[in-house]
ROMIPA-694758 format. One line per 5 residues: number of its first residue (from 1); their letters; for each residue x, y, z of N, C-alpha, C. Coordinates in Angstrom, 2 decimals. Layout:
NUM = A = X,Y,Z,X,Y,Z,X,Y,Z  ...
***
This chain:
1 = MSTPL = -13.34,0.44,-11.80,-12.37,1.36,-12.53,-12.83,2.68,-13.04  -12.25,3.86,-12.82,-12.76,4.93,-13.64,-12.76,5.24,-14.96  -13.80,5.74,-15.70,-14.08,5.80,-16.92,-13.09,6.93,-17.53  -12.35,6.37,-18.64,-11.40,7.46,-19.25,-11.83,8.57,-19.66  -11.25,9.64,-19.69,-11.94,10.93,-20.14,-11.39,11.06,-21.57
6 = SRRDL = -12.48,11.62,-22.24,-12.23,12.01,-23.71,-11.15,13.26,-23.81  -10.94,13.43,-25.02,-9.82,14.42,-25.43,-10.93,15.51,-25.28  -12.02,15.81,-25.39,-12.92,17.04,-25.36,-12.92,17.30,-23.80  -12.94,16.21,-23.07,-13.14,16.63,-21.34,-11.83,17.07,-20.93  -10.56,16.54,-21.60,-9.52,16.72,-20.98,-9.40,18.33,-21.40
11 = LRDAA = -9.51,18.75,-22.73,-9.41,20.15,-23.12,-10.33,21.19,-22.09  -11.63,20.73,-21.80,-12.44,21.68,-21.14,-11.87,21.88,-19.58  -11.47,20.63,-19.11,-10.81,20.72,-17.72,-9.50,21.64,-17.72  -9.01,21.50,-18.57,-7.77,22.32,-18.69,-7.82,23.58,-18.99  -8.77,23.99,-19.66,-9.09,25.56,-19.83,-9.96,25.75,-18.65
16 = AIAAA = -10.64,25.18,-17.79,-11.23,25.78,-16.71,-10.09,25.68,-15.77  -8.95,24.97,-15.63,-7.85,25.27,-14.60,-7.05,26.54,-14.91  -6.85,26.94,-16.22,-6.04,27.97,-16.86,-6.59,29.24,-16.34  -8.18,29.25,-16.63,-8.85,30.34,-16.34,-9.02,30.72,-14.81  -8.87,29.82,-13.92,-8.78,29.79,-12.80,-7.44,30.38,-12.18
21 = LLLPV = -6.38,30.34,-12.93,-5.16,30.59,-12.35,-4.94,32.16,-12.76  -5.79,32.56,-13.84,-5.51,33.94,-14.33,-6.46,34.90,-13.62  -7.51,34.22,-12.94,-8.50,35.22,-12.19,-8.21,35.72,-10.82  -8.23,36.75,-10.19,-7.85,37.18,-8.79,-8.38,36.15,-7.81  -7.46,35.81,-6.80,-8.15,35.13,-5.62,-8.10,35.79,-4.55
26 = PLAAC = -9.35,35.63,-3.69,-10.29,34.37,-3.86,-11.58,35.10,-4.64  -11.66,34.24,-5.95,-13.04,35.09,-6.71,-14.03,34.62,-6.10  -14.36,33.54,-5.67,-15.69,33.08,-5.10,-16.15,34.16,-4.02  -15.43,34.47,-3.05,-15.65,35.28,-1.91,-15.88,36.69,-2.27  -15.00,37.17,-3.35,-14.99,38.45,-3.97,-14.78,39.38,-2.88
31 = TREAV = -13.86,39.17,-1.80,-13.63,39.91,-0.70,-12.33,40.94,-0.96  -11.52,40.46,-2.07,-10.30,41.26,-2.16,-9.89,41.46,-3.47  -9.35,42.49,-3.72,-8.68,42.57,-5.17,-7.44,42.28,-5.52  -7.07,42.10,-6.72,-5.74,41.47,-6.94,-4.71,42.78,-6.62  -3.55,42.50,-5.95,-2.65,43.60,-5.62,-1.71,43.77,-6.88
36 = PAPDP = -1.80,45.12,-7.30,-1.01,45.28,-8.62,0.70,45.23,-8.20  1.43,45.22,-9.18,2.68,45.09,-9.07,3.33,46.51,-8.80  4.31,46.66,-7.88,4.82,47.86,-7.60,5.48,48.30,-8.58  5.19,49.78,-8.72,5.69,50.69,-9.53,7.40,50.54,-9.51  8.28,50.37,-10.55,9.49,50.39,-10.36,10.25,51.59,-9.81
41 = DHQRL = 9.61,52.81,-10.40,10.23,54.06,-10.18,9.89,54.32,-8.52  8.64,54.24,-8.16,8.17,54.39,-6.66,8.89,53.58,-5.90  9.19,52.21,-6.31,9.92,51.45,-5.60,11.20,51.88,-5.37  11.81,52.17,-6.14,13.26,52.55,-6.23,13.35,53.86,-5.16  12.31,54.81,-5.13,12.30,55.93,-4.21,12.38,55.23,-2.81
46 = GDWAG = 11.51,54.46,-2.55,11.26,53.99,-1.17,12.50,53.33,-0.86  13.16,52.29,-1.57,14.14,51.70,-1.37,15.30,52.45,-1.05  15.87,53.32,-1.94,16.89,54.25,-1.89,16.73,55.01,-0.48  15.59,55.79,-0.46,15.53,56.68,0.56,15.45,56.08,1.86  15.12,54.61,2.10,15.22,53.71,3.15,16.63,53.70,3.38
51 = ALRAE = 17.61,53.14,2.42,18.77,52.89,2.67,19.58,54.19,3.18  19.56,55.60,2.77,20.23,56.39,2.96,19.71,56.60,4.54  18.53,56.56,4.85,18.03,56.73,6.43,18.64,55.55,7.40  18.78,54.70,6.73,18.91,53.34,7.80,20.56,53.56,7.88  21.19,54.23,7.16,22.80,54.41,7.01,23.09,55.64,7.44
56 = GRARP = 22.33,56.23,7.95,22.54,57.44,8.66,23.10,58.76,7.71  22.75,58.69,6.32,23.31,59.79,5.31,22.24,60.61,5.07  20.98,60.56,5.70,19.76,61.83,5.53,19.72,62.72,6.27  20.65,63.04,6.92,20.70,64.07,8.11,21.45,65.34,7.59  21.08,66.45,7.93,21.64,67.73,7.26,23.06,67.97,8.05
61 = ETTLG = 23.56,67.33,9.07,24.95,67.51,9.57,25.59,66.37,8.85  25.14,65.70,7.90,26.02,64.91,6.87,26.19,65.64,5.56  27.01,65.35,4.64,27.24,65.84,3.51,26.47,65.24,2.54  25.47,66.26,1.97,24.54,66.01,0.85,25.21,65.29,-0.26  26.45,65.70,-0.78,27.17,65.09,-1.73,27.27,63.72,-1.68
66 = RAATR = 27.66,63.30,-0.45,27.94,61.98,-0.15,26.72,60.98,-0.26  25.71,61.67,0.15,24.16,60.90,0.28,24.01,60.65,-1.11  24.21,61.91,-2.12,23.56,61.71,-3.48,24.45,60.80,-4.22  25.89,60.69,-3.89,26.56,59.74,-4.76,26.15,58.28,-3.92  25.92,58.08,-3.14,25.42,56.77,-2.40,24.25,56.41,-3.21
71 = VGELA = 23.20,57.54,-3.78,22.24,57.08,-4.47,22.57,56.64,-5.88  23.85,57.37,-6.41,24.34,56.76,-7.75,24.58,55.57,-7.55  25.44,55.30,-6.68,25.90,53.67,-6.38,24.63,52.72,-6.50  23.71,53.13,-5.71,22.39,52.07,-5.83,22.05,52.19,-7.29  21.99,53.29,-7.98,21.53,53.38,-9.42,22.50,52.71,-10.51
76 = AGTPY = 23.72,52.46,-10.04,24.75,51.67,-11.00,24.26,50.72,-11.97  24.10,50.68,-13.14,23.55,49.88,-14.22,22.40,50.25,-14.76  21.69,51.44,-14.40,20.76,52.10,-15.02,20.84,52.58,-16.20  19.78,52.20,-17.25,20.31,52.70,-18.57,20.25,54.22,-18.80  21.25,54.62,-19.72,21.35,55.90,-20.16,20.32,55.96,-21.14
81 = VPHTL = 19.38,57.02,-21.35,18.32,57.16,-22.02,18.19,58.89,-22.56  18.81,59.26,-23.77,18.72,60.63,-23.84,17.34,61.38,-24.22  17.14,62.57,-24.38,16.13,63.38,-24.58,14.93,62.91,-24.15  14.76,62.73,-22.77,13.62,62.02,-22.16,12.64,63.48,-21.53  13.36,64.55,-21.63,12.63,65.88,-21.32,12.26,66.53,-22.59
86 = EAYLG = 12.51,65.99,-23.58,11.80,66.59,-24.72,10.90,65.72,-25.50  10.63,64.70,-24.79,9.62,63.63,-25.41,8.30,64.13,-25.75  7.76,65.09,-24.87,6.49,65.56,-24.87,6.19,66.62,-26.46  7.47,66.80,-27.06,7.59,67.84,-28.22,7.28,67.21,-29.54  6.53,67.78,-30.31,6.58,67.21,-31.84,7.62,67.95,-32.23
91 = TDGSG = 7.95,67.10,-33.73,9.17,67.54,-34.43,9.12,69.05,-34.98  7.95,69.39,-35.25,7.62,70.61,-35.40,7.58,71.68,-34.09  8.03,71.39,-33.06,7.86,72.38,-31.78,6.52,72.29,-31.37  5.73,71.59,-31.78,4.24,71.68,-31.20,4.49,71.30,-29.90  3.45,71.95,-28.98,3.64,71.39,-27.47,4.43,72.35,-26.52
96 = ADRGE = 5.45,73.04,-27.35,6.22,73.91,-26.58,5.43,75.18,-25.98  4.27,75.43,-26.50,3.58,76.55,-26.07,2.33,76.28,-25.28  2.59,74.88,-24.60,1.53,74.39,-23.93,1.76,74.15,-22.35  2.80,74.37,-22.40,3.59,74.19,-20.70,4.22,72.92,-20.56  5.29,72.64,-20.05,6.47,71.60,-20.08,5.97,70.56,-19.06
101 = PLTLS = 5.58,69.60,-19.06,5.34,68.64,-17.92,6.80,68.38,-17.17  6.25,67.96,-16.05,7.46,67.50,-15.18,7.82,66.22,-15.19  8.96,65.69,-15.82,9.39,64.42,-16.22,10.27,64.06,-15.33  9.85,62.75,-14.62,10.47,62.17,-13.80,10.91,60.66,-13.96  11.89,60.23,-13.43,12.22,58.64,-13.78,13.63,58.45,-12.58
106 = LTRFD = 13.47,57.26,-12.09,14.73,56.84,-11.46,15.01,55.62,-11.96  14.49,55.02,-13.16,14.82,53.92,-14.10,15.54,54.27,-15.32  15.68,55.43,-15.70,16.54,55.91,-16.85,17.01,57.22,-16.40  18.18,57.64,-17.19,18.83,58.70,-17.04,19.45,58.91,-18.09  19.61,60.68,-18.12,20.73,61.19,-19.13,21.65,61.67,-17.83
111 = CVTLV = 22.86,62.51,-18.40,23.43,62.90,-17.54,23.09,63.86,-16.40  22.33,64.76,-17.01,21.79,65.79,-16.18,20.58,65.32,-15.34  20.07,64.57,-15.69,18.70,63.89,-14.90,19.29,62.80,-13.69  20.29,62.34,-13.79,21.00,61.38,-12.90,21.60,62.27,-11.76  22.08,63.44,-12.03,22.39,64.25,-10.91,21.29,65.00,-10.11
116 = EACLA = 20.18,65.28,-10.92,19.00,65.87,-10.36,18.41,64.89,-9.57  18.28,63.87,-9.86,17.65,62.57,-9.38,18.23,62.08,-8.12  19.56,61.98,-8.12,20.37,61.44,-6.95,20.23,62.71,-5.80  20.27,64.04,-6.34,20.05,64.78,-4.88,18.93,65.20,-4.66  17.83,64.82,-5.58,16.45,64.79,-4.91,15.90,63.57,-4.07
121 = VARTA = 16.47,62.52,-4.36,16.28,61.68,-3.33,16.81,61.60,-2.19  18.13,62.15,-2.20,18.79,62.55,-0.95,18.15,63.70,-0.08  17.46,64.45,-0.81,16.77,65.44,0.05,15.54,65.01,0.21  14.66,64.50,-0.50,13.31,63.86,-0.07,13.69,62.84,1.07  14.68,61.91,1.06,14.78,61.32,2.56,15.34,62.06,3.55
126 = GAGAP = 15.76,63.13,3.16,16.33,63.91,4.73,15.03,64.80,5.16  14.06,64.85,4.34,12.77,65.56,4.70,11.80,64.93,5.43  11.95,63.37,5.35,11.00,62.84,6.21,10.48,61.50,5.42  9.22,61.04,5.66,8.79,59.84,4.81,8.92,60.25,3.51  9.47,59.37,2.48,9.52,59.97,1.12,8.32,59.84,0.44
131 = SWERF = 8.01,60.63,-0.67,6.88,60.54,-1.43,7.42,60.90,-2.87  6.58,60.60,-3.89,6.75,60.96,-5.17,6.77,62.35,-5.45  5.43,62.77,-4.86,5.22,64.05,-4.95,6.48,65.31,-4.35  6.96,64.85,-3.33,8.25,65.29,-2.69,9.39,65.29,-3.59  9.55,64.24,-4.06,10.63,64.10,-5.06,10.40,64.79,-6.29
136 = GREVE = 9.19,65.06,-6.60,9.07,65.78,-7.92,9.48,67.27,-7.57  8.83,67.77,-6.44,9.10,69.17,-5.99,10.68,69.42,-5.98  11.27,68.35,-5.40,12.86,68.63,-5.48,13.53,68.74,-6.54  13.09,67.71,-7.69,13.77,67.88,-9.00,13.12,69.32,-9.68  12.14,69.51,-9.43,11.51,70.87,-10.33,12.32,72.09,-9.53
141 = RMRYR = 12.70,72.34,-8.67,13.29,73.52,-8.05,14.70,73.64,-8.31  15.10,72.51,-8.63,16.56,72.39,-9.34,16.68,72.65,-10.89  15.57,72.04,-11.73,15.73,72.28,-13.08,15.15,73.41,-13.74  14.35,74.30,-12.97,13.92,75.43,-13.57,14.43,76.65,-12.92  14.48,77.72,-13.56,14.96,79.11,-13.10,14.02,79.69,-12.23
146 = GGRRE = 14.62,79.65,-10.90,13.75,80.33,-9.87,13.04,79.02,-9.01  13.10,77.85,-9.67,12.40,76.72,-9.01,11.06,76.69,-9.52  10.73,77.75,-10.84,9.24,77.78,-10.98,9.03,77.18,-12.67  8.44,76.18,-12.97,8.26,75.74,-14.38,7.21,76.22,-15.11  7.59,77.16,-15.99,6.87,78.00,-16.50,6.89,77.89,-18.25
151 = GYASR = 7.20,76.74,-18.42,7.43,76.33,-20.18,8.82,75.85,-20.17  8.99,75.48,-21.51,10.28,75.05,-22.26,11.49,75.91,-21.97  11.30,77.70,-21.82,12.33,78.40,-21.55,12.82,78.78,-20.17  11.95,78.20,-19.46,12.24,78.27,-18.02,13.28,77.16,-17.37  13.24,76.10,-18.48,14.26,74.98,-18.11,15.69,75.49,-18.11
156 = LHYFS = 16.52,75.25,-17.03,17.96,75.62,-17.20,18.92,74.89,-18.19  18.57,75.10,-19.40,19.16,74.38,-20.43,20.76,74.41,-20.47  21.48,75.45,-20.16,22.71,75.75,-20.05,23.00,75.12,-18.48  23.92,74.35,-18.40,24.34,73.87,-16.98,24.98,74.75,-16.17  25.77,75.52,-16.94,26.39,76.70,-15.95,25.26,77.53,-15.19
161 = EWIAD = 24.31,78.03,-15.98,23.29,78.53,-15.49,22.38,77.70,-14.32  22.37,76.43,-14.67,21.88,75.54,-13.64,22.73,75.75,-12.02  24.06,75.64,-12.13,24.81,76.32,-11.22,24.55,77.56,-10.56  24.35,78.30,-11.63,24.52,79.84,-11.07,23.27,79.88,-10.30  21.89,79.58,-10.86,20.58,79.62,-10.31,20.64,78.80,-8.79
166 = GEERG = 21.05,78.02,-9.08,21.04,76.81,-7.88,22.00,77.51,-6.62  23.05,78.57,-7.13,23.69,78.90,-5.88,22.81,80.15,-5.47  22.18,81.03,-6.18,21.42,81.99,-5.86,20.46,81.65,-4.89  19.80,80.53,-4.71,18.74,79.85,-3.99,19.39,79.03,-2.92  20.67,78.85,-2.82,21.05,77.92,-1.81,21.33,76.56,-1.95
171 = LVRDV = 20.94,75.96,-3.32,21.14,74.55,-3.74,22.51,74.10,-3.64  23.21,74.97,-4.19,24.57,74.72,-4.45,25.72,75.78,-4.09  27.02,75.38,-4.03,27.77,76.42,-3.78,28.91,76.28,-4.87  29.14,77.39,-5.75,30.31,77.25,-6.65,31.56,77.48,-6.16  32.20,76.33,-6.26,33.56,76.29,-5.69,34.86,76.51,-6.87
176 = GAELG = 34.47,76.89,-7.98,35.35,76.93,-9.08,36.41,78.11,-8.91  36.17,79.14,-8.25,37.12,80.29,-7.98,38.11,80.02,-7.20  37.56,79.02,-5.67,38.39,78.56,-4.79,39.54,77.73,-5.32  39.05,77.03,-6.36,39.80,75.75,-6.94,40.85,76.50,-7.94  40.81,77.97,-8.05,41.87,78.46,-9.09,40.94,78.49,-10.74
181 = GIADE = 39.79,78.53,-10.68,38.86,78.74,-11.91,39.39,80.07,-12.65  39.10,79.73,-14.05,39.48,80.81,-14.69,38.27,81.55,-15.23  37.97,82.81,-15.40,36.55,83.21,-16.08,36.45,82.75,-17.41  35.33,82.09,-18.00,35.00,82.04,-19.19,33.96,82.96,-19.53  34.31,83.99,-20.24,33.37,85.18,-20.68,32.64,84.88,-21.89
186 = RPLRF = 33.04,83.83,-22.87,32.35,83.43,-24.10,30.67,83.81,-24.10  30.12,84.55,-25.02,28.60,84.50,-25.00,28.29,83.09,-25.45  27.21,82.95,-24.81,26.26,81.47,-25.05,25.25,81.70,-25.96  25.31,81.14,-27.31,24.45,81.23,-28.16,24.24,79.85,-28.80  24.85,78.93,-28.12,24.67,77.64,-28.88,23.10,77.26,-29.48
191 = MTDHR = 22.21,77.21,-28.56,20.76,76.73,-28.97,20.27,77.59,-29.95  20.30,78.97,-29.91,19.93,79.63,-31.17,20.74,79.91,-32.21  21.97,79.33,-32.45,22.72,79.24,-33.52,22.65,77.70,-34.27  21.69,77.03,-33.29,21.82,75.59,-33.90,19.99,75.39,-33.65  19.56,76.28,-34.11,17.86,76.19,-34.05,17.32,74.73,-34.44
196 = SSYAA = 17.85,74.51,-35.61,17.21,73.03,-36.18,17.45,71.82,-35.14  18.23,71.85,-34.37,18.55,70.70,-33.42,17.72,70.83,-32.02  16.93,71.76,-32.04,16.12,71.74,-30.99,14.60,72.13,-31.53  13.85,70.95,-31.10,12.19,70.83,-31.75,11.89,72.00,-31.29  11.82,72.51,-29.94,11.13,73.32,-29.28,11.33,74.77,-29.88
201 = LANDE = 12.43,75.13,-30.49,12.72,76.45,-31.13,12.11,76.61,-32.60  11.51,75.49,-33.00,10.70,75.70,-34.28,9.62,76.71,-33.86  9.33,76.85,-32.64,8.19,77.80,-32.09,8.88,78.94,-32.18  8.28,80.06,-32.82,9.14,81.33,-32.83,9.05,82.19,-31.41  7.79,82.00,-30.93,7.95,82.53,-29.41,8.95,81.90,-28.30
206 = VFREI = 9.08,80.73,-28.50,9.95,79.90,-27.83,11.47,80.39,-27.92  11.54,80.50,-29.51,13.05,80.85,-29.78,13.44,82.06,-29.50  12.48,83.10,-29.34,12.81,84.32,-28.71,13.11,84.39,-27.38  12.37,83.72,-26.67,12.37,83.45,-25.22,13.91,82.79,-24.77  14.29,81.83,-25.67,15.72,81.32,-25.16,16.72,82.37,-25.89
211 = GTVER = 16.47,83.14,-26.78,17.44,84.50,-27.06,17.74,85.15,-25.88  16.64,85.58,-25.20,16.52,86.35,-24.50,17.35,85.73,-23.00  17.22,84.63,-22.86,17.86,83.76,-21.72,19.28,84.03,-21.99  19.65,83.60,-23.29,21.30,83.66,-23.73,22.00,84.85,-23.41  21.12,86.10,-23.88,21.73,87.36,-23.85,21.72,87.69,-22.44
216 = SLDQR = 20.76,87.00,-21.33,20.99,87.56,-20.21,22.12,86.91,-19.17  22.80,85.75,-19.91,23.86,85.24,-19.25,25.13,85.77,-19.90  25.21,86.92,-20.50,26.39,87.46,-20.86,27.06,88.09,-19.82  26.53,88.35,-18.78,27.11,88.99,-17.57,27.41,87.78,-16.39  27.38,86.62,-16.97,27.64,85.65,-15.75,28.74,84.78,-16.27
221 = PRQVV = 29.75,84.89,-16.29,31.31,84.13,-16.53,31.17,83.12,-16.10  31.48,82.04,-16.48,31.87,80.59,-15.78,33.16,80.47,-15.03  33.45,80.02,-13.93,34.66,79.89,-13.30,35.09,78.21,-13.74  35.96,78.12,-14.73,36.40,76.89,-15.06,37.90,76.69,-14.58  38.02,75.61,-13.99,39.36,74.86,-13.67,39.74,74.18,-14.49
226 = PTDRI = 40.98,74.82,-15.15,41.45,74.19,-16.47,41.96,72.81,-16.42  41.68,72.08,-17.49,42.23,70.82,-17.60,43.57,70.35,-16.87  44.54,71.19,-17.25,45.99,70.74,-16.36,46.04,71.36,-15.09  45.01,71.86,-14.55,45.12,72.07,-13.12,44.16,71.16,-12.17  43.28,70.33,-12.70,42.71,69.49,-12.05,43.35,68.45,-11.13
231 = AEVAD = 44.51,68.11,-11.45,45.14,67.07,-10.77,45.52,67.77,-9.50  46.09,69.10,-9.55,46.65,69.71,-8.45,45.59,70.04,-7.38  44.31,70.40,-7.81,43.38,70.46,-6.83,42.29,69.51,-6.44  42.77,68.40,-6.88,41.67,66.80,-6.84,41.70,66.50,-5.25  42.56,66.83,-4.61,42.44,66.64,-2.72,41.30,67.61,-2.29
236 = RIETG = 40.97,68.75,-3.24,39.98,69.57,-2.43,38.72,69.49,-3.05  38.68,68.54,-3.97,37.23,68.27,-4.71,36.50,66.92,-3.79  35.36,67.28,-3.14,34.80,66.30,-2.49,33.82,65.37,-3.27  33.92,64.15,-2.73,33.00,63.03,-3.07,31.43,63.67,-3.26  30.81,63.98,-4.23,29.32,64.23,-4.35,29.22,65.93,-5.01
241 = DVLAF = 30.63,66.42,-5.24,30.65,67.66,-5.84,30.10,67.37,-7.32  29.39,68.46,-7.68,28.56,68.32,-9.09,29.72,68.86,-9.88  30.14,68.02,-11.10,31.18,68.47,-12.14,30.55,68.80,-13.24  30.65,69.63,-13.99,30.33,70.01,-15.44,31.62,70.39,-16.08  31.44,69.53,-17.43,32.75,69.56,-18.14,32.69,70.43,-19.28
246 = ATGIP = 33.64,71.56,-19.06,33.45,72.88,-19.95,34.03,72.40,-21.28  33.78,73.40,-22.33,34.23,72.89,-23.80,34.28,74.11,-24.50  35.20,73.86,-25.36,35.87,74.93,-26.41,34.72,75.23,-27.52  33.79,74.38,-27.54,32.79,74.39,-28.67,32.07,75.97,-28.62  32.15,76.69,-29.93,31.80,78.03,-30.01,30.29,78.02,-29.40
251 = GLDVT = 29.96,78.90,-28.47,28.61,79.28,-27.69,27.88,78.17,-26.84  28.81,77.12,-26.45,28.59,76.44,-25.60,29.41,76.37,-24.36  28.55,76.05,-23.03,29.41,76.21,-22.00,30.10,74.79,-21.42  29.24,73.68,-21.26,29.61,72.48,-21.04,28.95,71.50,-21.94  29.58,70.03,-21.83,29.02,69.15,-22.69,28.45,67.75,-21.91
256 = HAAFA = 28.75,67.82,-20.65,28.48,66.93,-19.75,28.39,67.02,-18.36  27.68,66.28,-17.54,27.59,66.73,-16.05,27.58,65.35,-15.30  28.28,65.43,-14.04,28.36,64.24,-13.24,28.56,64.50,-11.68  29.26,63.60,-10.95,29.37,63.52,-9.36,31.05,63.20,-9.44  31.98,64.16,-8.60,33.16,63.64,-8.10,32.83,62.47,-7.38
261 = YHAGG = 33.97,61.53,-7.43,33.69,60.22,-6.56,34.97,59.80,-5.99  35.41,59.87,-4.78,36.79,59.41,-4.43,36.53,57.94,-4.12  37.40,57.04,-4.39,37.47,55.78,-3.88,38.90,55.23,-3.95  39.05,54.83,-2.63,40.60,54.12,-2.72,41.63,54.98,-2.90  41.26,56.46,-2.56,42.32,57.52,-2.77,42.39,58.02,-3.95
266 = VLRVL = 41.68,57.62,-4.86,41.57,58.00,-6.25,39.95,59.06,-6.77  40.35,60.05,-7.24,39.43,60.75,-7.82,38.76,60.28,-9.10  37.45,59.57,-9.06,36.95,59.21,-10.35,35.71,59.93,-10.75  34.80,59.54,-11.48,33.47,60.22,-12.11,32.41,59.27,-12.01  31.21,59.66,-11.18,30.06,58.75,-10.93,29.02,59.51,-12.40
271 = HAPLS = 28.73,58.84,-13.23,27.95,59.51,-14.13,27.09,58.66,-15.09  26.31,59.01,-15.92,25.29,58.07,-16.65,26.01,58.75,-18.10  27.01,57.81,-18.69,27.73,58.49,-19.96,26.88,57.88,-21.17  26.75,58.59,-22.12,26.12,58.02,-23.41,27.19,56.90,-23.95  28.66,56.88,-23.88,29.12,55.91,-24.56,29.18,54.70,-23.79
276 = GGVVE = 29.07,54.67,-22.47,29.04,53.29,-21.64,27.28,52.79,-21.77  26.42,53.68,-21.67,25.22,53.35,-21.95,24.44,52.76,-20.39  25.09,52.86,-19.14,24.39,52.77,-18.07,25.24,53.53,-17.01  24.40,53.70,-15.75,25.48,54.65,-14.63,26.36,53.66,-14.37  27.78,54.52,-14.09,28.75,54.00,-13.80,29.81,54.76,-12.90
281 = VTRTT = 30.91,54.34,-12.50,32.00,55.00,-11.98,33.11,54.60,-13.10  33.70,55.66,-13.34,34.76,55.36,-14.69,36.14,54.77,-14.05  36.73,53.90,-14.65,37.72,53.25,-14.45,39.10,54.24,-14.51  38.76,55.40,-15.04,39.98,56.32,-15.31,39.89,57.56,-14.08  40.99,58.12,-13.80,40.66,59.17,-12.77,39.97,60.63,-13.50
286 = LPEYV = 39.44,61.29,-12.60,38.97,62.41,-13.09,39.85,63.38,-13.95  40.90,63.83,-13.72,42.03,64.41,-14.96,42.23,63.65,-16.01  42.33,62.20,-15.97,42.48,61.47,-17.26,41.27,61.43,-18.05  40.05,61.39,-17.17,38.62,61.46,-18.03,38.40,62.98,-18.87  38.81,63.94,-18.22,38.69,65.40,-18.75,39.54,65.33,-20.06
291 = AAIRR = 40.99,64.87,-19.68,41.77,65.14,-20.68,41.65,64.41,-22.01  40.59,63.33,-21.91,40.28,62.51,-23.06,39.28,63.05,-23.86  38.39,63.92,-23.26,37.20,64.63,-23.85,37.71,65.63,-24.89  37.41,65.31,-26.27,37.68,66.20,-27.26,37.06,67.77,-27.05  38.00,68.66,-27.21,37.72,70.02,-26.96,37.26,70.44,-25.53
296 = ATGIL = 37.79,69.62,-24.66,37.31,69.93,-23.09,38.35,71.10,-22.73  38.04,72.09,-21.81,39.04,73.06,-21.47,39.19,73.02,-19.74  38.30,72.16,-19.31,38.43,71.95,-17.85,36.88,71.41,-17.38  36.72,72.02,-15.75,35.72,71.48,-15.27,34.91,73.11,-14.49  33.87,73.19,-14.12,33.05,73.57,-13.26,32.87,72.77,-12.24
301 = VARPQ = 32.76,73.17,-11.10,32.28,72.47,-10.01,31.59,73.14,-8.67  30.44,72.45,-8.59,29.54,72.74,-7.40,29.53,72.04,-6.32  29.36,72.46,-5.07,29.18,71.67,-4.00,27.57,71.77,-3.53  26.99,70.51,-3.56,25.64,70.54,-3.12,25.27,70.85,-1.71  24.33,71.83,-1.60,23.88,72.32,-0.10,22.51,71.63,0.20
306 = WALSG = 22.13,71.03,1.38,21.05,70.55,1.85,19.65,71.39,1.41  19.60,72.81,1.84,18.47,73.38,1.77,17.21,72.72,1.02  16.55,71.99,2.51,15.56,71.25,2.16,14.18,72.40,1.79  13.60,71.70,0.87,12.30,72.22,0.60,11.37,72.98,1.78  11.41,72.79,2.62,10.59,73.37,3.96,11.30,74.48,4.28
311 = TPTRR = 12.54,75.14,3.75,13.12,76.26,4.06,13.03,77.09,2.95  13.13,78.37,3.03,12.92,79.32,1.93,14.38,79.27,1.24  13.97,79.35,-0.20,15.39,79.23,-1.07,15.17,80.28,-2.18  14.03,81.02,-2.02,13.60,81.95,-3.20,14.60,83.11,-3.38  15.15,83.51,-4.60,16.09,84.48,-4.65,15.43,86.05,-4.15
316 = AGAAP = 16.25,86.81,-3.84,16.06,88.25,-3.42,15.21,88.86,-4.68  14.00,89.36,-4.36,13.53,90.10,-5.34,12.49,89.22,-6.30  12.71,87.92,-6.11,11.98,87.03,-6.99,10.25,87.17,-6.42  9.24,86.84,-7.25,8.15,86.67,-6.74,7.62,85.27,-6.03  6.91,85.35,-5.30,6.50,83.96,-4.72,5.64,83.43,-5.66
321 = GGSTG = 5.61,82.13,-5.25,4.74,80.86,-5.98,5.41,80.54,-7.34  4.62,79.81,-7.91,5.30,79.10,-9.19,4.15,78.30,-9.78  4.49,77.83,-11.03,3.58,76.98,-11.75,3.37,75.34,-11.25  2.26,75.01,-11.22,2.27,73.48,-10.65,1.37,72.76,-11.61  1.15,73.47,-12.50,0.52,72.75,-13.77,1.41,72.16,-15.19
326 = G = 1.20,71.97,-16.10,1.98,71.56,-17.40,1.64,70.22,-17.79
***
């Protein structure tokens, strides 16, 4: 009969077994390293781009907007997280003068970064084997004026300029005028009028740069489809059209961005809402959604174009090249 183990022996053996479970296998041979867990953002890029390619949605002869909204469907339930692009800034504006990092995520969004990410994943899938570097290039050329990241002020903070700048470079087509849009010629001064709300504007140089940008937009009226006309043109708004929700707030152009989404013959909104907390498709129709927004005046509508990064999209007269640091 075997001799009973003492309590000390039991504890010693248990500790040895636990240690073995924690160590990489096979330890004795030392022939292989532990495989790290896949990064969830990179995993999503591969999975989502793969889904688009498998479904035949990653081809230039298809509609980019539909490919982007398919990515949005795959992102449903992803949390809304605000201010991620400002996370590098100190409350006193420190960091704004050192260049802006390229912030990328597929696991958390605000309304604008969702739009950018969905379009970037679709374009990345359409350009060949997906890579995080290519995805980053696609986001960067949408997010920054002329596609060049040259600091905080080079970001397209006013979404109407995001549309206008993208149209100049073939990334989107503004269809507001075609849909009966009315020119909104009000000057945009919200950022400089609310300096304390933007950490970067504590830096005097950045504040002056943003002021210069705002004044340059005075000659660029926005084409706003009025709230009471949206229902009339709903059948001409396509799934995947980028929507910007215009506002009557003084000095501001829009308060929200999203995708148009047709389902079951009804036009809804696919977006990352602050109120809902996760990426979703609205229960209400687009006209109902806009009508419920306080001080909303209508929508801006832009139709995404493939414009893959291997093709020229630089505006006429712009200098080639751009910042890759930050």
